[in-house]
Backbone and ligand atoms as CSV (ligand in chain L), in Angstrom:
chain,resi,resn,atom,element,x,y,z
A,1,MET,N,N,9.162,13.613,-35.021
A,1,MET,CA,C,8.155,12.670,-34.502
A,1,MET,C,C,7.726,13.083,-33.098
A,2,THR,N,N,6.438,13.116,-32.850
A,2,THR,CA,C,5.975,13.475,-31.498
A,2,THR,C,C,6.173,12.287,-30.553
A,3,LEU,N,N,6.117,12.580,-29.255
A,3,LEU,CA,C,6.278,11.508,-28.261
A,3,LEU,C,C,5.205,10.426,-28.461
A,4,GLN,N,N,3.989,10.854,-28.760
A,4,GLN,CA,C,2.904,9.875,-28.963
A,4,GLN,C,C,3.123,9.004,-30.198
A,5,GLU,N,N,3.773,9.583,-31.200
A,5,GLU,CA,C,4.113,8.773,-32.382
A,5,GLU,C,C,5.231,7.787,-32.067
A,6,LYS,N,N,6.139,8.193,-31.169
A,6,LYS,CA,C,7.217,7.279,-30.767
A,6,LYS,C,C,6.715,6.154,-29.874
A,7,CYS,N,N,5.619,6.411,-29.166
A,7,CYS,CA,C,5.076,5.450,-28.185
A,7,CYS,C,C,3.634,5.112,-28.565
A,8,PRO,N,N,3.423,4.455,-29.695
A,8,PRO,CA,C,2.050,4.263,-30.152
A,8,PRO,C,C,1.250,3.310,-29.270
A,9,VAL,N,N,-0.032,3.603,-29.194
A,9,VAL,CA,C,-0.971,2.650,-28.601
A,9,VAL,C,C,-1.231,1.584,-29.660
A,10,LEU,N,N,-1.096,0.338,-29.275
A,10,LEU,CA,C,-1.284,-0.774,-30.211
A,10,LEU,C,C,-2.666,-1.369,-29.975
A,11,GLN,N,N,-3.382,-1.611,-31.054
A,11,GLN,CA,C,-4.692,-2.267,-30.951
A,11,GLN,C,C,-4.537,-3.672,-31.529
A,12,PHE,N,N,-4.759,-4.660,-30.704
A,12,PHE,CA,C,-4.611,-6.038,-31.160
A,12,PHE,C,C,-5.932,-6.551,-31.713
A,13,LYS,N,N,-5.788,-7.433,-32.681
A,13,LYS,CA,C,-6.986,-8.021,-33.270
A,13,LYS,C,C,-7.625,-8.979,-32.277
A,14,ASP,N,N,-8.921,-8.961,-32.234
A,14,ASP,CA,C,-9.640,-9.888,-31.370
A,14,ASP,C,C,-10.129,-11.052,-32.224
A,15,LEU,N,N,-9.574,-12.227,-31.956
A,15,LEU,CA,C,-9.973,-13.404,-32.736
A,15,LEU,C,C,-11.067,-14.171,-32.002
A,16,GLY,N,N,-11.882,-13.434,-31.248
A,16,GLY,CA,C,-12.902,-14.087,-30.436
A,16,GLY,C,C,-14.083,-14.573,-31.249
A,17,ASP,N,N,-14.825,-15.448,-30.638
A,17,ASP,CA,C,-16.085,-15.902,-31.201
A,17,ASP,C,C,-17.015,-16.182,-30.034
A,18,GLU,N,N,-18.054,-16.961,-30.274
A,18,GLU,CA,C,-19.031,-17.171,-29.198
A,18,GLU,C,C,-18.439,-17.924,-28.002
A,19,ARG,N,N,-17.260,-18.509,-28.175
A,19,ARG,CA,C,-16.625,-19.230,-27.069
A,19,ARG,C,C,-15.798,-18.321,-26.177
A,20,GLY,N,N,-15.592,-17.083,-26.612
A,20,GLY,CA,C,-14.770,-16.164,-25.834
A,20,GLY,C,C,-13.805,-15.435,-26.739
A,21,LYS,N,N,-12.969,-14.623,-26.120
A,21,LYS,CA,C,-12.062,-13.790,-26.916
A,21,LYS,C,C,-10.656,-14.374,-26.911
A,22,LEU,N,N,-9.903,-14.018,-27.937
A,22,LEU,CA,C,-8.542,-14.515,-28.070
A,22,LEU,C,C,-7.695,-13.427,-28.727
A,23,VAL,N,N,-6.604,-13.093,-28.071
A,23,VAL,CA,C,-5.681,-12.100,-28.618
A,23,VAL,C,C,-4.325,-12.774,-28.787
A,24,VAL,N,N,-3.703,-12.570,-29.927
A,24,VAL,CA,C,-2.405,-13.188,-30.218
A,24,VAL,C,C,-1.325,-12.106,-30.232
A,25,ILE,N,N,-0.230,-12.412,-29.544
A,25,ILE,CA,C,0.920,-11.511,-29.488
A,25,ILE,C,C,2.096,-12.262,-30.103
A,26,GLU,N,N,2.722,-11.692,-31.136
A,26,GLU,CA,C,3.883,-12.336,-31.744
A,26,GLU,C,C,5.002,-11.314,-31.928
A,27,GLY,N,N,6.174,-11.679,-31.396
A,27,GLY,CA,C,7.339,-10.812,-31.526
A,27,GLY,C,C,7.648,-10.552,-32.993
A,28,ASN,N,N,8.022,-9.324,-33.267
A,28,ASN,CA,C,8.359,-8.872,-34.620
A,28,ASN,C,C,7.179,-8.955,-35.585
A,29,LYS,N,N,5.988,-9.224,-35.051
A,29,LYS,CA,C,4.788,-9.178,-35.910
A,29,LYS,C,C,3.925,-8.035,-35.403
A,30,ASN,N,N,3.064,-8.310,-34.399
A,30,ASN,CA,C,2.288,-7.179,-33.895
A,30,ASN,C,C,2.943,-6.504,-32.693
A,31,ILE,N,N,4.141,-6.991,-32.310
A,31,ILE,CA,C,4.973,-6.322,-31.306
A,31,ILE,C,C,6.262,-5.937,-32.034
A,32,PRO,N,N,6.715,-4.691,-31.900
A,32,PRO,CA,C,7.806,-4.249,-32.787
A,32,PRO,C,C,9.205,-4.691,-32.355
A,33,PHE,N,N,9.324,-5.823,-31.653
A,33,PHE,CA,C,10.643,-6.355,-31.302
A,33,PHE,C,C,10.497,-7.842,-31.007
A,34,GLU,N,N,11.644,-8.493,-30.928
A,34,GLU,CA,C,11.651,-9.895,-30.523
A,34,GLU,C,C,11.465,-9.945,-29.008
A,35,ILE,N,N,10.528,-10.728,-28.536
A,35,ILE,CA,C,10.219,-10.748,-27.095
A,35,ILE,C,C,11.200,-11.693,-26.394
A,36,LYS,N,N,11.983,-11.124,-25.443
A,36,LYS,CA,C,12.943,-11.952,-24.698
A,36,LYS,C,C,12.471,-12.226,-23.279
A,37,ARG,N,N,11.524,-11.418,-22.789
A,37,ARG,CA,C,11.153,-11.517,-21.376
A,37,ARG,C,C,9.714,-11.079,-21.227
A,38,VAL,N,N,9.025,-11.740,-20.327
A,38,VAL,CA,C,7.644,-11.390,-19.992
A,38,VAL,C,C,7.563,-11.312,-18.478
A,39,PHE,N,N,6.973,-10.250,-17.951
A,39,PHE,CA,C,6.662,-10.237,-16.520
A,39,PHE,C,C,5.310,-9.585,-16.326
A,40,TYR,N,N,4.724,-9.783,-15.178
A,40,TYR,CA,C,3.432,-9.154,-14.928
A,40,TYR,C,C,3.354,-8.680,-13.495
A,41,ILE,N,N,2.589,-7.624,-13.342
A,41,ILE,CA,C,2.475,-6.906,-12.074
A,41,ILE,C,C,1.019,-6.995,-11.643
A,42,TYR,N,N,0.788,-7.492,-10.469
A,42,TYR,CA,C,-0.585,-7.547,-9.963
A,42,TYR,C,C,-0.566,-7.318,-8.463
A,43,GLU,N,N,-1.757,-7.101,-7.901
A,43,GLU,CA,C,-1.903,-6.725,-6.489
A,43,GLU,C,C,-1.158,-5.437,-6.173
A,44,SER,N,N,-1.009,-4.558,-7.173
A,44,SER,CA,C,-0.694,-3.162,-6.880
A,44,SER,C,C,-2.049,-2.493,-6.678
A,45,ASP,N,N,-2.084,-1.264,-6.225
A,45,ASP,CA,C,-3.390,-0.619,-6.057
A,45,ASP,C,C,-3.285,0.863,-6.386
A,46,SER,N,N,-4.322,1.619,-6.049
A,46,SER,CA,C,-4.378,3.016,-6.474
A,46,SER,C,C,-3.411,3.896,-5.681
A,47,THR,N,N,-2.756,3.350,-4.670
A,47,THR,CA,C,-1.851,4.191,-3.864
A,47,THR,C,C,-0.395,4.082,-4.316
A,48,VAL,N,N,-0.093,3.152,-5.178
A,48,VAL,CA,C,1.326,2.957,-5.521
A,48,VAL,C,C,1.655,3.520,-6.907
A,49,VAL,N,N,2.882,3.936,-7.044
A,49,VAL,CA,C,3.424,4.321,-8.350
A,49,VAL,C,C,4.596,3.386,-8.617
A,50,ARG,N,N,4.560,2.735,-9.749
A,50,ARG,CA,C,5.637,1.808,-10.121
A,50,ARG,C,C,6.393,2.372,-11.320
A,51,GLY,N,N,7.305,1.582,-11.830
A,51,GLY,CA,C,8.087,2.081,-12.955
A,51,GLY,C,C,9.058,3.109,-12.421
A,52,GLN,N,N,8.831,4.369,-12.775
A,52,GLN,CA,C,9.712,5.467,-12.365
A,52,GLN,C,C,11.155,5.191,-12.795
A,53,HIS,N,N,11.273,4.853,-14.055
A,53,HIS,CA,C,12.603,4.639,-14.617
A,53,HIS,C,C,12.565,4.757,-16.131
A,54,ALA,N,N,13.772,4.888,-16.686
A,54,ALA,CA,C,13.964,4.763,-18.131
A,54,ALA,C,C,15.006,3.671,-18.327
A,55,ASN,N,N,15.007,3.087,-19.500
A,55,ASN,CA,C,15.920,1.968,-19.779
A,55,ASN,C,C,16.783,2.304,-20.970
A,56,ARG,N,N,18.085,2.084,-20.795
A,56,ARG,CA,C,19.006,2.375,-21.896
A,56,ARG,C,C,18.863,1.373,-23.034
A,57,GLU,N,N,18.489,0.131,-22.714
A,57,GLU,CA,C,18.512,-0.931,-23.718
A,57,GLU,C,C,17.142,-1.519,-24.045
A,58,SER,N,N,16.226,-1.501,-23.072
A,58,SER,CA,C,14.992,-2.282,-23.237
A,58,SER,C,C,13.883,-1.494,-23.886
A,59,GLU,N,N,13.149,-2.191,-24.720
A,59,GLU,CA,C,11.873,-1.701,-25.237
A,59,GLU,C,C,10.794,-2.548,-24.582
A,60,PHE,N,N,9.621,-1.961,-24.407
A,60,PHE,CA,C,8.541,-2.654,-23.713
A,60,PHE,C,C,7.218,-2.466,-24.449
A,61,VAL,N,N,6.331,-3.441,-24.257
A,61,VAL,CA,C,4.912,-3.225,-24.540
A,61,VAL,C,C,4.164,-3.585,-23.269
A,62,LEU,N,N,3.286,-2.695,-22.823
A,62,LEU,CA,C,2.500,-2.880,-21.601
A,62,LEU,C,C,1.052,-3.169,-21.986
A,63,ILE,N,N,0.492,-4.184,-21.381
A,63,ILE,CA,C,-0.894,-4.583,-21.675
A,63,ILE,C,C,-1.582,-4.927,-20.366
A,64,ASN,N,N,-2.704,-4.302,-20.080
A,64,ASN,CA,C,-3.495,-4.743,-18.927
A,64,ASN,C,C,-4.376,-5.908,-19.382
A,65,VAL,N,N,-3.949,-7.119,-19.101
A,65,VAL,CA,C,-4.742,-8.275,-19.528
A,65,VAL,C,C,-5.972,-8.442,-18.647
A,66,ALA,N,N,-5.973,-7.819,-17.477
A,66,ALA,CA,C,-7.184,-7.728,-16.637
A,66,ALA,C,C,-7.136,-6.393,-15.926
A,67,GLY,N,N,-8.293,-5.864,-15.596
A,67,GLY,CA,C,-8.360,-4.615,-14.849
A,67,GLY,C,C,-7.776,-3.458,-15.632
A,68,GLN,N,N,-7.334,-2.448,-14.905
A,68,GLN,CA,C,-6.805,-1.272,-15.587
A,68,GLN,C,C,-5.733,-0.571,-14.772
A,69,SER,N,N,-4.942,0.206,-15.482
A,69,SER,CA,C,-3.946,1.065,-14.847
A,69,SER,C,C,-3.661,2.206,-15.813
A,70,LYS,N,N,-2.872,3.150,-15.341
A,70,LYS,CA,C,-2.465,4.267,-16.208
A,70,LYS,C,C,-0.945,4.280,-16.305
A,71,VAL,N,N,-0.464,4.749,-17.444
A,71,VAL,CA,C,0.971,4.912,-17.655
A,71,VAL,C,C,1.217,6.359,-18.054
A,72,ARG,N,N,2.071,7.022,-17.301
A,72,ARG,CA,C,2.512,8.368,-17.688
A,72,ARG,C,C,3.852,8.203,-18.391
A,73,ILE,N,N,3.917,8.745,-19.595
A,73,ILE,CA,C,5.085,8.548,-20.454
A,73,ILE,C,C,5.684,9.915,-20.747
A,74,THR,N,N,6.988,10.038,-20.540
A,74,THR,CA,C,7.616,11.330,-20.850
A,74,THR,C,C,9.016,11.125,-21.416
A,75,ASP,N,N,9.430,12.103,-22.226
A,75,ASP,CA,C,10.808,12.127,-22.719
A,75,ASP,C,C,11.550,13.308,-22.106
A,76,GLY,N,N,10.963,13.877,-21.052
A,76,GLY,CA,C,11.577,15.027,-20.385
A,76,GLY,C,C,11.092,16.351,-20.945
A,77,LYS,N,N,10.522,16.314,-22.147
A,77,LYS,CA,C,10.026,17.543,-22.771
A,77,LYS,C,C,8.507,17.577,-22.794
A,78,SER,N,N,7.890,16.490,-23.274
A,78,SER,CA,C,6.434,16.428,-23.244
A,78,SER,C,C,6.030,15.139,-22.540
A,79,GLU,N,N,4.762,15.045,-22.200
A,79,GLU,CA,C,4.285,13.818,-21.557
A,79,GLU,C,C,2.865,13.526,-21.991
A,80,PHE,N,N,2.485,12.274,-21.921
A,80,PHE,CA,C,1.086,11.922,-22.120
A,80,PHE,C,C,0.771,10.698,-21.275
A,81,ILE,N,N,-0.535,10.496,-21.085
A,81,ILE,CA,C,-0.997,9.424,-20.208
A,81,ILE,C,C,-1.845,8.461,-21.033
A,82,VAL,N,N,-1.580,7.185,-20.869
A,82,VAL,CA,C,-2.388,6.166,-21.533
A,82,VAL,C,C,-3.125,5.392,-20.463
A,83,GLU,N,N,-4.417,5.226,-20.645
A,83,GLU,CA,C,-5.191,4.385,-19.747
A,83,GLU,C,C,-5.282,3.003,-20.398
A,84,LEU,N,N,-4.687,2.035,-19.740
A,84,LEU,CA,C,-4.715,0.655,-20.250
A,84,LEU,C,C,-5.912,-0.026,-19.603
A,85,ASN,N,N,-6.924,-0.266,-20.376
A,85,ASN,CA,C,-8.161,-0.780,-19.771
A,85,ASN,C,C,-8.836,-1.862,-20.606
A,86,LYS,N,N,-8.078,-2.405,-21.578
A,86,LYS,CA,C,-8.643,-3.473,-22.411
A,86,LYS,C,C,-7.541,-4.472,-22.730
A,87,PRO,N,N,-7.843,-5.765,-22.669
A,87,PRO,CA,C,-6.807,-6.754,-23.006
A,87,PRO,C,C,-6.355,-6.670,-24.461
A,88,MET,N,N,-7.121,-5.995,-25.302
A,88,MET,CA,C,-6.725,-5.928,-26.709
A,88,MET,C,C,-5.972,-4.647,-27.066
A,89,MET,N,N,-5.520,-3.922,-26.044
A,89,MET,CA,C,-4.696,-2.745,-26.337
A,89,MET,C,C,-3.396,-2.787,-25.542
A,90,GLY,N,N,-2.384,-2.150,-26.077
A,90,GLY,CA,C,-1.117,-2.038,-25.370
A,90,GLY,C,C,-0.458,-0.736,-25.748
A,91,VAL,N,N,0.643,-0.434,-25.079
A,91,VAL,CA,C,1.412,0.746,-25.482
A,91,VAL,C,C,2.873,0.347,-25.597
A,92,TYR,N,N,3.492,0.830,-26.657
A,92,TYR,CA,C,4.901,0.556,-26.935
A,92,TYR,C,C,5.756,1.647,-26.306
A,93,ILE,N,N,6.783,1.239,-25.581
A,93,ILE,CA,C,7.687,2.208,-24.949
A,93,ILE,C,C,9.114,1.900,-25.402
A,94,PRO,N,N,9.672,2.769,-26.230
A,94,PRO,CA,C,11.034,2.529,-26.713
A,94,PRO,C,C,12.083,2.821,-25.635
A,95,LYS,N,N,13.352,2.654,-26.004
A,95,LYS,CA,C,14.463,2.941,-25.096
A,95,LYS,C,C,14.460,4.410,-24.673
A,96,MET,N,N,14.965,4.660,-23.490
A,96,MET,CA,C,15.231,6.017,-22.991
A,96,MET,C,C,13.977,6.892,-22.881
A,97,ILE,N,N,12.858,6.246,-22.600
A,97,ILE,CA,C,11.615,6.968,-22.326
A,97,ILE,C,C,11.248,6.684,-20.866
A,98,TRP,N,N,10.890,7.721,-20.140
A,98,TRP,CA,C,10.554,7.579,-18.711
A,98,TRP,C,C,9.081,7.191,-18.560
A,99,LYS,N,N,8.813,6.221,-17.689
A,99,LYS,CA,C,7.416,5.820,-17.482
A,99,LYS,C,C,7.091,5.589,-16.007
A,100,ASP,N,N,5.885,5.977,-15.642
A,100,ASP,CA,C,5.325,5.719,-14.315
A,100,ASP,C,C,4.007,4.991,-14.518
A,101,MET,N,N,3.809,3.913,-13.792
A,101,MET,CA,C,2.536,3.196,-13.840
A,101,MET,C,C,1.828,3.406,-12.494
A,102,TYR,N,N,0.522,3.707,-12.552
A,102,TYR,CA,C,-0.177,4.073,-11.314
A,102,TYR,C,C,-1.671,3.836,-11.507
A,103,ASP,N,N,-2.449,4.141,-10.446
A,103,ASP,CA,C,-3.908,3.977,-10.505
A,103,ASP,C,C,-4.314,2.557,-10.895
A,104,PHE,N,N,-3.673,1.583,-10.301
A,104,PHE,CA,C,-3.998,0.188,-10.601
A,104,PHE,C,C,-5.350,-0.163,-9.980
A,105,SER,N,N,-6.234,-0.762,-10.742
A,105,SER,CA,C,-7.459,-1.299,-10.145
A,105,SER,C,C,-7.074,-2.546,-9.341
A,106,SER,N,N,-7.935,-2.944,-8.416
A,106,SER,CA,C,-7.559,-4.065,-7.536
A,106,SER,C,C,-7.430,-5.361,-8.336
A,107,ASP,N,N,-8.093,-5.441,-9.493
A,107,ASP,CA,C,-7.997,-6.646,-10.318
A,107,ASP,C,C,-6.975,-6.496,-11.461
A,108,SER,N,N,-6.151,-5.443,-11.390
A,108,SER,CA,C,-5.213,-5.185,-12.496
A,108,SER,C,C,-4.136,-6.265,-12.599
A,109,VAL,N,N,-3.974,-6.788,-13.800
A,109,VAL,CA,C,-2.820,-7.631,-14.119
A,109,VAL,C,C,-2.144,-6.961,-15.311
A,110,LEU,N,N,-1.010,-6.330,-15.036
A,110,LEU,CA,C,-0.302,-5.583,-16.077
A,110,LEU,C,C,0.806,-6.468,-16.632
A,111,LEU,N,N,0.609,-6.873,-17.874
A,111,LEU,CA,C,1.567,-7.739,-18.558
A,111,LEU,C,C,2.589,-6.856,-19.273
A,112,VAL,N,N,3.849,-7.190,-19.103
A,112,VAL,CA,C,4.907,-6.409,-19.750
A,112,VAL,C,C,5.753,-7.338,-20.614
A,113,LEU,N,N,5.880,-6.984,-21.873
A,113,LEU,CA,C,6.747,-7.702,-22.807
A,113,LEU,C,C,8.007,-6.858,-22.974
A,114,ALA,N,N,9.160,-7.505,-22.922
A,114,ALA,CA,C,10.418,-6.751,-23.003
A,114,ALA,C,C,11.313,-7.342,-24.079
A,115,SER,N,N,12.148,-6.473,-24.637
A,115,SER,CA,C,13.036,-6.884,-25.738
A,115,SER,C,C,14.357,-7.445,-25.229
A,116,THR,N,N,14.570,-7.417,-23.908
A,116,THR,CA,C,15.864,-7.845,-23.334
A,116,THR,C,C,15.639,-8.788,-22.162
A,117,HIS,N,N,16.701,-9.510,-21.797
A,117,HIS,CA,C,16.738,-10.160,-20.495
A,117,HIS,C,C,17.011,-9.093,-19.445
A,118,TYR,N,N,16.664,-9.377,-18.210
A,118,TYR,CA,C,16.786,-8.363,-17.166
A,118,TYR,C,C,18.239,-8.029,-16.878
A,119,ASP,N,N,18.516,-6.729,-16.804
A,119,ASP,CA,C,19.825,-6.238,-16.382
A,119,ASP,C,C,19.599,-4.925,-15.645
A,120,GLY,N,N,19.662,-4.981,-14.333
A,120,GLY,CA,C,19.388,-3.800,-13.505
A,120,GLY,C,C,20.270,-2.607,-13.847
A,121,LYS,N,N,21.442,-2.860,-14.450
A,121,LYS,CA,C,22.389,-1.767,-14.727
A,121,LYS,C,C,21.936,-0.867,-15.880
A,122,GLU,N,N,20.986,-1.333,-16.671
A,122,GLU,CA,C,20.538,-0.493,-17.800
A,122,GLU,C,C,19.387,0.436,-17.406
A,123,TYR,N,N,19.036,0.421,-16.110
A,123,TYR,CA,C,17.947,1.280,-15.641
A,123,TYR,C,C,18.485,2.637,-15.204
A,124,ILE,N,N,17.781,3.686,-15.558
A,124,ILE,CA,C,18.037,5.009,-14.989
A,124,ILE,C,C,16.875,5.269,-14.034
A,125,ARG,N,N,17.155,5.336,-12.746
A,125,ARG,CA,C,16.081,5.425,-11.749
A,125,ARG,C,C,15.987,6.805,-11.101
A,126,ASN,N,N,16.888,7.694,-11.491
A,126,ASN,CA,C,16.858,9.038,-10.924
A,126,ASN,C,C,16.424,10.014,-12.027
A,127,TYR,N,N,15.311,10.721,-11.781
A,127,TYR,CA,C,14.738,11.545,-12.854
A,127,TYR,C,C,15.669,12.691,-13.245
A,128,ASP,N,N,16.390,13.263,-12.287
A,128,ASP,CA,C,17.321,14.350,-12.620
A,128,ASP,C,C,18.453,13.837,-13.507
A,129,ASP,N,N,18.949,12.641,-13.203
A,129,ASP,CA,C,19.987,12.041,-14.064
A,129,ASP,C,C,19.429,11.813,-15.467
A,130,TYR,N,N,18.183,11.345,-15.513
A,130,TYR,CA,C,17.543,11.107,-16.811
A,130,TYR,C,C,17.474,12.406,-17.619
A,131,LEU,N,N,17.001,13.465,-16.950
A,131,LEU,CA,C,16.871,14.758,-17.657
A,131,LEU,C,C,18.225,15.246,-18.169
A,132,LYS,N,N,19.266,15.050,-17.370
A,132,LYS,CA,C,20.607,15.474,-17.802
A,132,LYS,C,C,21.003,14.769,-19.092
A,133,GLU,N,N,20.588,13.537,-19.234
A,133,GLU,CA,C,20.975,12.790,-20.447
A,133,GLU,C,C,20.153,13.133,-21.663
A,134,VAL,N,N,18.870,13.428,-21.452
A,134,VAL,CA,C,18.005,13.566,-22.629
A,134,VAL,C,C,17.777,15.012,-23.055
A,135,LEU,N,N,17.996,15.952,-22.162
A,135,LEU,CA,C,17.704,17.352,-22.539
A,135,LEU,C,C,18.911,18.027,-23.169
L,1,LIG,P1,P,11.046,-2.842,-10.451
L,1,LIG,O1,O,11.954,-2.447,-11.561
L,1,LIG,O2,O,11.013,-1.974,-9.248
L,1,LIG,O3,O,9.575,-3.021,-10.988
L,1,LIG,P2,P,8.589,-1.966,-11.717
L,1,LIG,O4,O,9.305,-1.478,-12.924
L,1,LIG,O5,O,7.468,-2.792,-12.060
L,1,LIG,O6,O,8.193,-0.916,-10.775
L,1,LIG,O7,O,11.415,-4.338,-10.033
L,1,LIG,C1,C,11.079,-4.889,-8.779
L,1,LIG,C2,C,12.112,-5.935,-8.414
L,1,LIG,O8,O,12.094,-7.034,-9.323
L,1,LIG,C3,C,13.525,-5.383,-8.422
L,1,LIG,O9,O,14.212,-5.948,-7.304
L,1,LIG,C4,C,14.130,-5.934,-9.702
L,1,LIG,C5,C,13.370,-7.213,-9.922
L,1,LIG,N1,N,13.168,-7.559,-11.344
L,1,LIG,C6,C,13.839,-8.644,-11.904
L,1,LIG,O10,O,14.628,-9.335,-11.227
L,1,LIG,N2,N,13.622,-8.947,-13.213
L,1,LIG,C7,C,12.779,-8.204,-13.983
L,1,LIG,O11,O,12.593,-8.528,-15.188
L,1,LIG,C8,C,12.105,-7.080,-13.406
L,1,LIG,C9,C,11.173,-6.222,-14.226
L,1,LIG,C10,C,12.336,-6.793,-12.088
């Protein structure tokens, strides 16, 4: 399986009508895990890089519900970049995949769905340590 197949871009159905748009997110339905935690990142800008970690336990789906940002995704061998620029798209990031989020527009609201409750100990924050484990 290629890295892009492991980290698919998800296209959500738009249930909008003349009153506006509506996107539904349901754990274990259009998100491939049970959602235990939701957080969102805003008021980042084009000068910051966030993320810069891999997680031993957590799976994530990232969605820019407003504005846009980019996610660089790597497994230490290959990498690809996803531009999150529509509320109806997201990207799935499984365990032990390294991600950097950057190029946030000033109106970016990056919604993150996670499969776990927060536990700082499951984060790998040093890229060399990460490479030692995955290569
Ligand atoms: P951090 O992991 O640096 O955020 P990002 O991945 O977006 O770059 O988290 C910033 C701070 O927030 C850090 O002190 C840990 C804390 N935090 C929680 O307490 N719970 C959470 O669910 C998350 C994602 C972070």
